[in-house]
C-alpha positions in Angstrom: 65.7 105.3 95.7 67.4 105.2 92.3 67.3 101.9 90.4 69.8 100.7 87.9 70.2 97.7 85.6 73.9 97.4 86.7 75.8 98.9 89.6 79.6 98.7 89.2 81.9 99.0 92.2 85.3 100.2 90.9 86.2 102.4 87.9 89.4 100.7 86.9 89.8 99.0 83.5 87.2 96.3 84.3 84.6 98.6 85.8 85.0 101.5 83.4 84.8 99.4 80.2 81.9 97.4 81.6 80.1 100.6 82.2 80.7 101.9 78.6 79.7 98.6 77.0 76.6 98.2 79.2 75.5 101.8 78.4 76.1 101.2 74.7 73.8 98.2 74.9 71.1 100.2 76.5 71.5 99.3 80.2 71.2 102.0 82.9 74.5 102.0 84.8 75.8 103.3 88.1 79.6 103.4 88.1 81.0 103.9 91.7 84.6 104.8 92.6 85.9 105.9 95.9 89.4 106.8 94.7 90.4 107.9 91.1 88.7 107.1 87.8 91.0 104.8 85.9 92.1 102.7 88.8 95.6 101.2 89.1 96.3 101.1 85.4 95.9 104.8 84.7 97.0 106.2 88.0 99.6 103.8 89.6 100.4 101.2 86.9 100.5 100.7 83.2 100.3 104.3 81.9 102.7 106.2 84.3 105.2 103.3 84.3 105.4 103.2 80.5 105.6 107.0 80.3 108.7 106.9 82.5 110.1 104.0 80.5 109.7 105.9 77.3 111.7 108.8 78.7 114.4 106.4 79.7 114.4 104.9 76.2 114.9 108.4 74.7 117.8 109.0 77.1 119.4 105.7 76.1 119.0 106.5 72.4 120.5 109.9 72.9 123.6 108.4 74.6 124.3 106.2 71.6 123.2 108.7 68.9 126.7 108.8 67.5 126.2 105.3 66.2 123.5 106.7 63.9 125.8 109.6 62.8 124.1 112.1 65.1 126.3 114.0 67.6 124.5 114.8 70.9 126.8 116.1 73.5 126.4 114.8 77.0 122.6 114.2 77.3 121.3 114.8 80.8 118.3 113.5 82.6 115.8 116.1 84.0 113.8 113.8 86.3 111.4 116.6 87.3 110.4 117.0 83.7 110.1 113.3 83.2 107.7 113.1 86.1 105.8 116.2 84.8 105.4 114.6 81.4 104.1 111.4 83.1 101.5 113.4 85.0 100.5 115.3 81.9 99.8 112.0 80.0 97.8 110.6 82.9 95.8 113.8 83.2 95.0 113.8 79.5 93.8 110.2 79.5 91.9 110.9 82.8 90.0 113.8 81.0 89.3 111.5 78.1 87.8 108.9 80.4 85.6 111.6 82.1 84.4 112.7 78.7 83.4 109.1 77.7 81.3 108.9 80.9 79.1 111.7 79.7 76.4 109.2 78.7 72.8 109.4 79.5 72.8 105.8 80.6 75.8 106.2 83.1 75.7 107.8 86.5 79.2 108.2 87.9 79.3 108.3 91.7 82.6 109.4 93.4 81.9 107.7 96.8 82.6 104.5 98.6 80.1 101.7 97.9 79.0 98.8 100.1 76.8 95.9 99.1 73.9 95.7 101.7 71.8 93.0 100.1 71.5 91.2 96.8 70.1 94.2 95.0 70.9 97.1 97.3 74.0 99.2 97.9 75.0 102.1 100.1 76.8 104.8 98.2 78.1 107.4 100.6 75.1 108.6 102.6 72.5 107.3 100.1 71.2 104.0 98.9 70.6 102.7 95.4 69.1 99.5 94.0 70.4 97.5 91.1 69.2 94.4 89.2 72.8 93.3 88.8 76.1 94.2 90.6 79.6 94.0 89.3 82.5 94.0 91.7 85.6 95.4 90.0 87.7 96.5 93.0 91.1 95.7 91.6 94.3 94.8 93.4 97.1 96.4 95.5 100.8 95.7 96.0 101.4 92.7 98.2 103.7 92.7 101.3 105.7 90.0 103.1 104.8 89.0 106.7 108.2 90.3 107.9 108.6 93.1 105.4 106.0 96.0 105.3 105.8 99.1 103.2 106.8 102.3 105.1 106.6 104.6 102.0 110.1 105.9 102.8 112.8 103.2 102.6 110.7 100.2 101.7 108.3 101.2 99.0 105.7 99.7 96.6 105.2 100.2 92.9 102.8 103.0 93.9 105.4 105.1 95.7 108.3 104.5 93.3 106.3 106.2 90.5 106.4 109.4 92.5 110.0 109.7 93.5 111.4 113.2 93.4 115.0 112.1 92.7 116.7 109.1 91.0 118.0 106.8 93.7 121.7 106.0 93.7 121.0 102.4 94.6 117.9 100.3 94.5 117.2 96.8 95.8 114.3 95.1 94.1 112.7 92.2 96.0 110.9 90.2 93.4 112.0 89.5 89.8 108.6 89.3 88.2 107.1 91.7 85.7 107.0 94.7 87.9 110.4 94.2 89.4 112.1 93.7 86.0 110.4 96.7 84.5 111.6 99.0 87.3 115.1 97.4 87.2 115.4 98.1 83.5 114.0 101.7 84.0 116.2 102.8 86.9 119.3 101.0 85.6 119.0 103.1 82.4 118.7 106.2 84.5 122.0 105.4 86.2 120.8 103.7 89.4 122.8 100.7 90.8 120.1 98.0 90.7 120.1 94.7 92.5 117.3 92.2 92.0 116.6 89.4 94.6 114.3 86.6 93.4 113.3 83.5 95.5 112.7 81.4 92.4 115.4 79.9 90.2 115.0 82.6 87.5 113.5 85.9 86.7 110.0 86.1 85.3 108.8 82.8 86.8 105.6 82.8 84.7 107.4 83.2 81.4 109.1 80.8 79.0 112.4 79.8 80.8 114.6 80.4 77.7 113.2 83.9 77.3 113.7 84.7 81.1 117.2 83.4 81.0 118.0 85.6 78.0 116.7 88.7 79.9 118.8 87.8 82.9 121.9 87.6 80.7 121.1 91.0 79.1 120.4 92.5 82.6 123.8 91.3 83.8 125.5 92.9 80.7 123.9 96.1 81.8 125.4 95.8 85.3 122.1 94.9 87.0 122.9 92.4 89.7 120.6 89.4 89.6 120.4 87.1 92.7 118.1 84.2 92.0 117.3 81.4 94.5 117.8 84.1 97.2 115.6 84.8 100.2 115.2 88.5 100.9 115.8 87.7 104.6 119.5 87.2 103.8 119.9 90.7 102.3 120.9 93.7 104.4 118.4 96.5 103.3 120.6 99.1 104.9 123.1 98.6 102.1 120.7 100.3 99.6 119.2 103.7 99.4 115.7 102.3 98.6 114.0 98.9 98.6 111.2 98.2 96.1 109.1 95.3 97.3 107.5 93.9 94.2 106.4 90.3 95.0 103.1 90.6 93.2 99.6 92.0 93.8 96.6 90.9 95.9 92.9 91.5 95.3 91.2 94.4 97.0 88.1 93.0 98.7 86.8 95.7 101.1 83.2 95.1 101.7 81.0 92.5 99.9 81.5 89.9 102.7 78.3 90.3 104.7 75.9 88.9 102.1 77.7 85.5 101.6 79.8 86.0 98.5 82.3 83.1 98.3 86.0 83.8 98.7 89.0 81.6 98.5 92.6 82.6 99.2 91.5 86.3 99.3 90.0 86.3 95.9 86.3 86.3 94.7 85.3 83.0 93.3 83.4 83.2 90.0 82.2 80.7 87.3 82.9 80.8 83.6 80.5 83.7 83.2 82.1 85.7 86.0 79.1 85.1 88.3 79.7 84.8 92.0 77.7 82.2 94.0 75.0 84.9 94.1 73.6 84.8 90.5 73.1 88.5 90.0 76.4 89.6 91.4 79.5 89.4 89.2 83.2 90.0 89.6 85.8 91.0 87.1 89.4 92.1 86.9 92.1 91.7 89.5 89.8 91.0 92.4 89.1 87.5 90.9 92.9 87.0 90.5 93.0 84.9 87.4 95.1 87.0 85.0 96.0 90.3 86.5 96.4 92.4 83.4 94.5 95.5 82.5 93.5 94.4 79.0 92.1 91.1 80.4 90.2 93.1 83.0 88.7 95.2 80.3 87.7 92.1 78.3 86.1 90.6 81.4 84.1 93.8 82.2 82.8 94.0 78.7 81.9 90.3 78.7 79.8 90.8 81.8 78.0 93.7 80.2 77.4 91.8 77.0 76.0 88.8 78.8 73.7 91.0 80.9 72.3 92.7 77.8 72.0 89.3 76.0 71.0 86.8 78.6 70.0 84.2 76.0 73.4 84.3 74.3 75.8 84.3 77.2 79.5 83.7 76.4 82.0 82.1 78.7 85.3 83.8 79.5 88.1 82.7 77.3 91.7 83.2 78.4 93.5 81.1 75.7 94.8 84.0 73.8 95.6 86.8 76.3 99.0 88.4 75.6 101.4 89.3 78.3 103.7 92.3 77.8 106.8 93.3 79.8 108.3 96.7 79.0 111.9 96.0 79.9 114.7 96.9 77.5 114.6 94.7 75.5 110.8 94.1 75.7 109.4 90.7 76.4 106.0 89.3 75.4 104.1 86.0 75.2 100.8 84.5 74.4 99.3 81.0 74.6 101.5 78.1 75.9 105.1 78.4 76.9 107.5 75.6 75.8 107.2 74.1 79.3 103.4 74.3 79.4 103.1 72.9 75.9 105.3 69.9 76.9 103.2 69.4 80.0 100.1 69.3 77.9 101.3 66.1 76.3 101.1 67.5 72.7 103.8 66.6 70.2 105.2 70.1 69.6 107.4 71.9 67.1 109.5 74.9 68.1 110.6 77.5 65.5 113.0 80.3 66.5 114.4 83.4 64.8 117.2 85.5 66.1 116.9 89.3 65.7 120.6 89.3 64.7 119.3 88.2 61.3 116.6 91.0 61.1 117.4 93.9 58.8 115.2 96.3 60.7 116.6 95.2 64.1 120.0 96.0 62.8 118.8 99.4 61.5 117.4 100.1 65.0 120.6 98.8 66.7 118.4 96.5 68.8 119.3 93.1 67.6 119.5 91.2 70.9 116.7 88.7 71.3 114.6 86.2 69.4 111.1 85.0 68.4 110.0 81.6 69.5 106.8 80.0 68.1 105.4 76.7 69.4 103.0 74.6 67.3 101.3 71.2 67.4 103.2 68.8 65.1 100.0 66.9 64.1 97.6 69.8 63.5 100.1 72.5 62.5 98.1 74.9 64.8 100.0 77.6 66.7 99.9 76.9 70.5 102.0 79.7 71.9 104.7 82.2 71.3 107.3 84.2 73.2 109.4 87.1 72.1 112.3 89.0 73.6 113.6 91.9 71.5 112.6 95.2 69.8 108.9 96.0 69.9 108.1 92.6 71.3 104.9 94.0 72.9 103.6 95.1 69.5 104.7 92.0 67.6 102.8 89.7 70.0 99.5 91.0 68.6 100.1 89.1 65.4 100.5 85.9 67.2 97.6 86.6 69.6 95.4 86.8 66.5 96.9 83.6 65.2 96.1 81.7 68.3 92.7 83.2 68.8 91.8 82.3 65.2 93.5 78.8 65.5 95.7 79.5 62.5 98.1 77.0 61.1 101.8 77.6 60.7 101.3 77.1 56.9 98.7 79.9 56.8 101.0 82.4 58.6 104.0 81.4 56.4 101.9 82.2 53.3 101.2 85.7 54.6 103.4 88.5 53.0 104.8 90.9 55.5 106.5 94.2 54.4 110.3 94.4 54.3 112.2 95.7 56.0 110.1 95.5 59.2 110.2 93.8 62.5 106.9 92.1 61.8 108.5 90.0 59.0 110.4 88.2 61.8 107.2 86.3 62.4 107.2 84.6 59.0 111.0 84.3 59.1 110.7 82.4 62.3 108.4 79.9 60.6 110.6 79.6 57.5 113.7 78.7 59.5 115.0 75.1 59.4 115.9 75.2 63.0 112.6 73.8 64.2 113.1 71.2 67.0 
């Protein structure tokens, strides 16, 4: 029976990056995946979605090219080619991941795994032993009790990525990140899109002012937004397709028999990502704390580092995890929203900068949106930031570093950013006299 320092169930972003880091630190690793290497992010999530979004962006730019003095006559969408490009990108990254696994310390097993005991797993028809186990089984699209996926008329974010044709009309149930990204994508491609959201506004987890701005922009683009609306009141027959995007739920297939603690269908872990069984860890979407690929990667690497350095174990830190939404315009955030900052009891200062005043945003013809930075009035330390506008998902990296490093507003203001760039909007935000 083969013995490993670490056996990992699931080769998505948490499991894959845990395997690479553990191997780099000298641990012998078994990485086990019953489906596809790369998990949701590579195959059914981040990468294919953003590939299609980029194609839609190019189409949108082509349609308004005359504004830039370029005449493009009647640009047309070739959806088959869009899908082919998406698959090509996924394939290239998949091959790259396979190459990275060619490490003497990693054994990749393309089978289903089940935990039999604290240190033993069945992998296909065989068994292996491991000193430590990491569960990284990810998540899947959630359904409603009265509304189930049929993969034909009622589809999930998995199926919508593989459509053969652009739908004429699309109902999206759920105005969160996934729903808003697909609304933006298919609206750009010419689909009549309607969003139904049970909560008072889109993007319930984001800053309310940012979410309201996106709703306003969506309506300008003829996306119908129905908030405070129960999907039960909507006639699905009025739409060619219905995308059910109410969130995701952890995939927990097998580790039940040995007494791992669960709560609300998620694996319970401590600050070191340990389950109630000390040598069994869990990371990524299956622990349902922050369901983001980059956070899953960070968690997986943290587990590996702690196993390799048991005397210097670090706790998980989620204070500076950026959230990025690839709508048009993009939305991003990190740290505390205005609402959360006020709830914390801190005396806060809010600085804002409108992209209408940005030279580069004007050059790009993408000047709708703003930067919003929240700081502690007493300490001058940045607490949070939200952005809606051009390249918001890139700009948030600057503010993520600021929060992680506990930088003060004064320190960022003193930093010289190049002109004309979008990044200088960060310092312009802090120079404004419109702080409240």
